[in-house]
Structures are given as structure tokens and as C-alpha cells.
C-alpha positions as CSV (number, residue, x, y, z in Angstrom):
1,M,21.1,18.8,-1.1
2,V,19.5,17.0,1.9
3,L,17.6,13.8,1.3
4,R,14.9,12.9,3.8
5,G,15.5,9.6,5.7
6,I,12.1,8.3,4.7
7,S,13.2,8.6,1.0
8,F,15.5,5.6,1.8
9,G,12.4,3.6,2.4
10,Y,11.3,4.4,-1.2
11,L,14.8,3.6,-2.5
12,T,14.7,0.3,-0.6
13,V,11.5,-0.7,-2.4
14,I,12.9,0.3,-5.8
15,A,16.1,-1.6,-5.1
16,I,14.2,-4.8,-4.2
17,A,12.2,-4.4,-7.4
18,L,15.3,-4.0,-9.5
19,A,16.9,-7.0,-7.8
20,A,13.7,-9.1,-8.5
21,A,13.7,-8.0,-12.2
22,S,17.3,-9.2,-12.6
23,L,16.6,-12.8,-11.3
24,P,17.7,-15.5,-13.8
25,L,14.3,-17.1,-14.6
26,P,13.7,-19.7,-17.3
27,D,12.4,-18.4,-20.6
28,N,9.1,-20.2,-20.1
29,S,8.6,-18.3,-16.9
30,R,9.2,-14.8,-18.2
31,G,6.4,-12.3,-19.0
32,N,5.3,-8.7,-18.6
33,S,1.6,-9.1,-17.9
34,F,1.5,-7.3,-14.6
35,V,3.8,-4.5,-15.7
36,T,1.8,-4.0,-18.9
37,I,-1.5,-3.9,-17.0
38,A,0.0,-1.5,-14.4
39,V,1.2,0.9,-17.2
40,L,-2.2,0.7,-19.0
41,V,-4.0,1.6,-15.8
42,I,-1.9,4.8,-15.2
43,P,-4.1,7.0,-17.5
44,L,-7.1,6.1,-15.3
45,F,-5.3,7.5,-12.2
46,I,-4.3,10.6,-14.2
47,C,-8.0,11.2,-15.1
48,A,-9.3,10.5,-11.6
49,Q,-8.5,13.9,-10.0
50,P,-9.8,16.1,-12.8
51,L,-13.0,13.9,-13.0
52,R,-13.5,14.2,-9.2
53,L,-13.1,18.0,-9.4
54,M,-15.6,18.2,-12.2
55,L,-18.1,16.0,-10.4
56,K,-17.8,18.2,-7.4
57,R,-18.4,21.2,-9.7
58,H,-15.3,22.9,-8.5
59,P,-15.3,26.6,-9.7
60,S,-11.7,26.3,-11.0
61,P,-10.8,22.7,-11.7
62,T,-7.9,23.4,-13.9
63,R,-6.3,25.9,-11.5
64,Q,-6.9,23.5,-8.6
65,L,-5.3,20.7,-10.6
66,V,-2.2,22.8,-11.4
67,S,-2.0,23.8,-7.7
68,D,-2.2,20.1,-6.6
69,L,0.6,19.1,-9.0
70,R,2.8,21.9,-7.9
71,G,2.3,21.1,-4.2
72,Y,2.4,17.3,-4.4
73,W,4.5,16.4,-7.4
74,P,7.3,14.8,-5.3
75,K,4.9,12.5,-3.6
76,L,3.2,11.7,-6.9
77,V,6.6,10.8,-8.4
78,W,7.4,8.5,-5.5
79,A,4.0,7.0,-5.6
80,V,4.3,6.1,-9.3
81,A,7.8,4.7,-8.7
82,L,6.5,2.6,-5.9
83,Y,3.5,1.5,-7.9
84,L,5.7,0.3,-10.8
85,S,8.1,-1.3,-8.3
86,L,5.2,-3.4,-7.0
87,A,4.3,-4.4,-10.6
88,V,7.8,-5.5,-11.3
89,T,8.1,-7.4,-8.1
90,L,4.8,-9.1,-8.7
91,E,6.0,-10.1,-12.2
92,A,9.1,-11.6,-10.7
93,F,7.0,-13.6,-8.2
94,S,4.8,-14.9,-11.0
95,G,7.9,-16.0,-12.9
96,I,9.4,-17.7,-9.9
97,K,6.2,-19.5,-9.2
98,K,6.0,-20.8,-12.7
99,S,9.6,-22.1,-12.6
100,I,9.3,-24.0,-9.3
101,P,8.8,-27.6,-10.7
102,F,11.5,-27.0,-13.3
103,V,14.1,-26.0,-10.6
104,I,13.0,-28.2,-7.7
105,P,10.4,-30.9,-8.6
106,F,7.5,-31.2,-6.2
107,Y,8.5,-33.4,-3.3
108,L,7.2,-32.1,0.1
109,D,3.5,-33.2,-0.1
110,A,3.9,-36.6,1.6
111,F,5.5,-34.9,4.6
112,L,2.8,-32.1,4.7
113,V,0.0,-34.6,4.4
114,E,1.3,-36.5,7.5
115,L,2.0,-33.3,9.3
116,D,-1.6,-32.1,8.8
117,R,-2.9,-35.5,10.1
118,F,-0.6,-35.4,13.1
119,L,-1.8,-31.8,14.0
120,F,-5.5,-32.6,13.5
121,F,-5.6,-35.9,15.4
122,G,-5.3,-38.3,12.6
123,T,-7.7,-36.8,10.1
124,D,-7.4,-34.6,7.1
125,P,-8.3,-31.0,7.9
126,W,-10.6,-30.7,4.8
127,R,-12.9,-33.3,6.4
128,I,-13.4,-31.0,9.4
129,T,-14.1,-27.9,7.3
130,H,-16.6,-29.8,5.1
131,A,-18.3,-31.2,8.2
132,L,-18.7,-27.7,9.6
133,F,-19.1,-25.6,6.4
134,G,-20.1,-28.0,3.7
135,W,-23.3,-26.1,3.3
136,A,-21.3,-23.0,2.4
137,T,-19.0,-24.5,-0.2
138,Q,-20.2,-22.3,-3.1
139,P,-20.0,-19.0,-1.2
140,I,-16.5,-20.1,-0.1
141,V,-15.6,-20.6,-3.8
142,W,-16.8,-17.1,-4.6
143,L,-15.0,-15.5,-1.7
144,Y,-11.8,-17.4,-2.5
145,N,-11.9,-16.4,-6.2
146,A,-12.5,-12.8,-5.2
147,W,-9.1,-12.9,-3.4
148,H,-7.4,-11.9,-6.7
149,F,-9.3,-8.6,-6.7
150,V,-8.4,-8.0,-3.0
151,H,-4.7,-8.9,-3.8
152,I,-4.3,-6.4,-6.7
153,G,-6.6,-3.8,-5.0
154,L,-4.5,-3.9,-1.9
155,A,-1.4,-3.2,-3.9
156,V,-2.9,-0.3,-5.7
157,W,-4.4,1.1,-2.5
158,V,-1.1,0.9,-0.7
159,A,0.8,2.5,-3.6
160,F,-1.4,5.6,-3.7
161,S,-2.0,6.0,0.0
162,F,-1.2,9.4,1.5
163,D,0.6,8.0,4.6
164,E,4.1,7.7,3.4
165,V,5.4,5.6,6.3
166,Q,2.6,3.1,6.2
167,K,2.7,3.0,2.4
168,I,6.4,2.0,2.4
169,R,5.9,-0.4,5.3
170,F,3.2,-2.3,3.5
171,T,5.0,-2.3,0.2
172,L,8.0,-3.9,1.8
173,L,5.6,-6.4,3.3
174,L,4.1,-7.2,-0.1
175,Q,7.5,-7.6,-1.6
176,F,8.5,-10.0,1.2
177,I,5.3,-12.0,0.6
178,W,5.9,-12.3,-3.1
179,L,9.7,-12.8,-3.1
180,A,10.6,-14.5,0.2
181,L,7.4,-16.5,0.8
182,G,6.0,-17.0,-2.7
183,G,9.5,-17.2,-4.3
184,G,12.2,-18.5,-2.0
185,A,10.2,-20.5,0.5
186,A,7.8,-21.9,-2.1
187,L,10.8,-23.0,-4.1
188,L,12.5,-24.7,-1.2
189,M,9.3,-26.4,0.0
190,S,8.1,-27.3,-3.5
191,S,4.6,-28.8,-3.2
192,V,1.3,-29.0,-5.0
193,G,-1.5,-29.1,-2.4
194,P,-4.2,-31.7,-1.6
195,V,-6.3,-31.0,-4.7
196,M,-3.4,-32.0,-7.0
197,V,-1.7,-34.7,-5.0
198,G,-3.3,-37.4,-7.1
199,D,-2.1,-35.8,-10.3
200,F,1.6,-35.9,-9.3
201,F,1.9,-38.7,-6.8
202,A,0.5,-42.2,-6.2
203,D,-1.4,-41.0,-3.1
204,R,-5.2,-41.4,-3.8
205,S,-6.3,-40.5,-0.3
206,F,-7.8,-37.2,-1.4
207,D,-10.1,-38.7,-4.0
208,P,-13.1,-38.4,-1.7
209,M,-12.4,-34.7,-1.4
210,L,-12.2,-34.4,-5.2
211,A,-15.5,-36.2,-5.5
212,V,-17.1,-33.7,-3.2
213,L,-15.6,-30.8,-5.0
214,R,-16.8,-32.1,-8.4
215,E,-20.3,-32.1,-7.0
216,R,-20.3,-28.9,-5.0
217,A,-17.5,-26.8,-6.6
218,P,-16.8,-28.0,-10.1
219,S,-15.0,-24.8,-11.0
220,V,-12.2,-25.8,-8.6
221,I,-11.5,-28.9,-10.6
222,G,-11.5,-26.9,-13.8
223,I,-9.0,-24.4,-12.4
224,K,-6.8,-27.3,-11.1
225,D,-6.8,-28.9,-14.6
226,A,-6.0,-25.6,-16.2
227,L,-3.1,-24.9,-13.9
228,I,-1.6,-28.3,-14.7
229,A,-2.1,-27.9,-18.4
230,T,-0.4,-24.5,-18.4
231,M,2.7,-25.4,-16.3
232,D,5.0,-25.0,-19.2
233,D,3.2,-22.0,-20.7
234,P,4.0,-18.3,-19.7
235,L,0.4,-17.4,-19.0
236,L,-0.9,-15.3,-16.2
237,I,-2.9,-18.2,-14.9
238,S,-0.1,-20.7,-14.6
239,G,2.0,-21.5,-11.6
240,I,1.6,-24.2,-8.9
241,S,2.6,-23.9,-5.2
242,A,1.1,-24.9,-1.9
243,M,3.6,-24.2,0.9
244,P,3.5,-21.5,2.2
245,S,0.1,-20.1,1.4
246,I,0.3,-16.7,-0.4
247,H,-3.5,-16.5,-0.2
248,V,-3.4,-16.5,3.6
249,A,-0.4,-14.2,3.6
250,I,-2.1,-11.5,1.5
251,A,-5.3,-11.9,3.5
252,V,-3.3,-11.2,6.7
253,A,-1.6,-8.2,5.1
254,A,-5.1,-6.9,4.1
255,A,-6.3,-7.3,7.7
256,L,-3.3,-5.4,9.0
257,W,-3.9,-2.7,6.4
258,L,-7.5,-2.2,7.5
259,Q,-6.5,-2.4,11.2
260,R,-4.3,0.6,10.8
261,Y,-7.3,2.8,10.3
262,R,-8.4,2.1,13.9
263,V,-12.0,1.6,13.0
264,R,-13.5,-1.4,14.8
265,I,-15.7,-2.6,12.0
266,L,-12.8,-2.5,9.5
267,T,-10.5,-4.4,11.9
268,I,-13.2,-7.1,12.5
269,A,-13.9,-7.4,8.8
270,G,-10.2,-7.7,7.9
271,W,-9.5,-10.5,10.4
272,A,-12.7,-12.3,9.6
273,Y,-11.7,-12.2,5.9
274,A,-8.3,-13.6,6.7
275,A,-9.9,-16.4,8.8
276,A,-12.3,-17.2,5.9
277,I,-9.5,-17.3,3.4
278,Y,-7.6,-19.7,5.7
279,V,-10.6,-22.0,6.0
280,G,-11.3,-21.7,2.3
281,S,-7.7,-22.7,1.4
282,I,-8.2,-26.0,3.3
283,H,-11.9,-26.5,2.3
284,L,-11.2,-26.2,-1.4
285,G,-8.0,-28.3,-1.3
286,W,-5.6,-25.7,-2.5
287,H,-3.6,-25.8,0.7
288,Y,-2.6,-27.9,3.6
289,A,-3.6,-26.5,7.0
290,T,0.1,-26.0,7.8
291,D,0.6,-23.8,4.7
292,G,-1.3,-20.9,6.3
293,L,0.1,-21.6,9.8
294,V,3.6,-21.0,8.4
295,S,2.8,-17.9,6.3
296,A,0.6,-15.9,8.7
297,P,3.2,-15.6,11.6
298,L,6.0,-14.7,9.1
299,V,3.8,-11.9,7.7
300,L,3.2,-10.6,11.2
301,L,6.9,-10.7,12.0
302,V,8.0,-8.9,8.8
303,W,5.2,-6.3,9.3
304,W,6.7,-5.6,12.7
305,L,10.3,-5.5,11.4
306,A,9.3,-3.2,8.5
307,G,7.7,-0.9,11.1
308,R,10.9,-0.8,13.1
309,Y,12.9,0.0,10.0
310,L,10.7,2.9,9.0
311,G,10.7,4.2,12.5
312,W,14.5,4.2,12.4
313,L,14.5,6.1,9.1
314,E,12.0,8.7,10.2
315,G,13.7,12.0,11.1
316,R,17.0,11.0,9.6
317,H,18.5,13.1,6.9
318,L,21.6,12.6,4.7
319,A,23.5,15.5,3.1
320,L,24.3,14.7,-0.6
321,G,27.0,16.4,-2.5
322,R,29.5,18.9,-1.2
323,R,28.8,20.7,2.1
324,P,28.4,24.5,1.8
325,M,31.5,26.6,2.7
326,L,31.3,28.2,6.1
327,D,31.0,32.0,6.0
328,S,34.2,33.7,6.8
329,N,32.5,35.7,9.6
330,T,31.1,32.6,11.3
331,D,32.7,31.8,14.6
332,R,34.6,28.5,14.5
């Protein structure tokens, strides 16, 4: 049997998911929320094609469905495996994020505060964003909160894309964002972000920002308090981490995904969204300016490396099992 080289891309994704699932996480950080949701959503995908055929008033929807399954079942199997691998990896990321303060207590904020001030000429970056976009604080809140739908939507869109190479490339990118950035890097650079500095440290320099947010974006303060209250509870909402910014990382991944369609308006919209999330992460106090400046270049680097890896796999084949015997009449 000959296995296509690109299949090793799928196997790489699955192997990373299995490795993520085997990570030794504390009991309070374990859960299966994302995997459960992913499994529950599968029936919706199963019904999508028959519903589409019926809405189009296809003359033979059942026959067409059977034909599609016969023709595309290998790709469907790989797509489901990749989709579930994403859910497993995301679950592991959630668990790692919850466990951060119990493995490495928050410590890096003082350095990041000073680094931000050094880079922005002695001032806190949030003061600059509020001076420029204070009038848009509430729309920024809405856009920032909607990131969660973009995050999950991007993962599903990638998983069921028809372009195998790009699908695997971006799945590897998402796994890197969740495990390497949101897991390993966030653990090593354990930090809470400006909005929570006063809750964990003696630094009260962000109190003016909190006062502004209480007036203009009270929901941010509510979410902050909920995150702190659920630190030791395995809930979907819990988990605190600032550096590096996963919000910015996913926004950059979404921009790259839209850019691949080579449609000008999609490319502009994608990068405008990434810029807005970066500004929003500072404006709402969830991140230091340096958090996004670290994550964005790393996402671009891994996106390029994943492309090179898939390019190397394309066209390669591996024979599995015993090679067929040469015919006795074949010249040797």
C-alpha cells in the first residue's frame, strides 16, 4: 500500500493532539468541555449536506449524497480526525492555562510594565489608546468579546476546508499557538496583565485605568473578577495569562487565513481585524503592548515553517507493507 506524503501532515496533527492529551495536568485543570462540544456539533455537520441538497431542490438528493460519500469519504475521515484533534489540543491548552499559577506563580508583570514604559517613551500604552480611541471603548469591548466566536469559527473553518495543504498548515499553526505560545511560553512568562496587576501585586499604577473601565466598560471588570474567582475551578471561563497574547496570535492567524483567498477586501479586513484586536488588548487592559509584539512575529514564523514542511511533504509517497514480487518475465 502506498501512503501519500500529505497524509503525514494529518498524522503530524494527530500525533501532536495525542501528545497534548497525555500531558500531566493538575486535577483542577482537567476537563472535556471542548471535546464534548465538538462531538455534539458533529450531527449538525452530518445534516448540512442533505439540507443543502434539499434547499437547492436537487432531483436526487439521496443518490447525490451517496455519490459524495463514496467519492470523498477518505477526505471526510481525515477532516473529522483533524477536527477532533483540534478539540483535544484546545482542551489541553485550556488545562495548561488554568494550571499556570499553580506551577509557576505570576512573576513577570513588573518587568513587562517597565518594558512597556520604556518602549512607549515613559508612559503606559493604555493611556495612548484611550487618548486616541476613548470614544470607541464600548465597540472595542464588543469586538474583543466576539474574538471567541472568531477563534472557534476559524478552527472549524480550517478543519473542514477543501484545500488539504492549507488545512493542515493552519491546523499546525493553531496547535502551535495553543500549545507553544498559550502553553509553554505562557507558563515560562507567567503574568496577569495590567487589568489584574492590582489584584496580585502591590502596584497600584493601573488604578486610573480601572476607574476608566468601570465607567466605560464595566463588563471588563466583571470578567476580571470572574476569572480570579474561578482560578481553582475547572470551568471553561477560567484561566489567566497575559504574555504572550493568544488573542493577537489567533487574530493574526485569521488574517493569514483570509489572505490566502487572494481577495483584496478579505485581506484588508483580516489585517484590520488583527490590528483592532491588538489595540483592544491594550485598551481594555488584558495585555501589555509587548504581549502582542511577541506573539505576532512568532505566528508569522511558524506559518512560514509549516508551509515549508507541507511543501516538502507534497509529492512524497511511502510504500507500506511488503513490496510486490517482481514478475519472472521482467527484465532485471
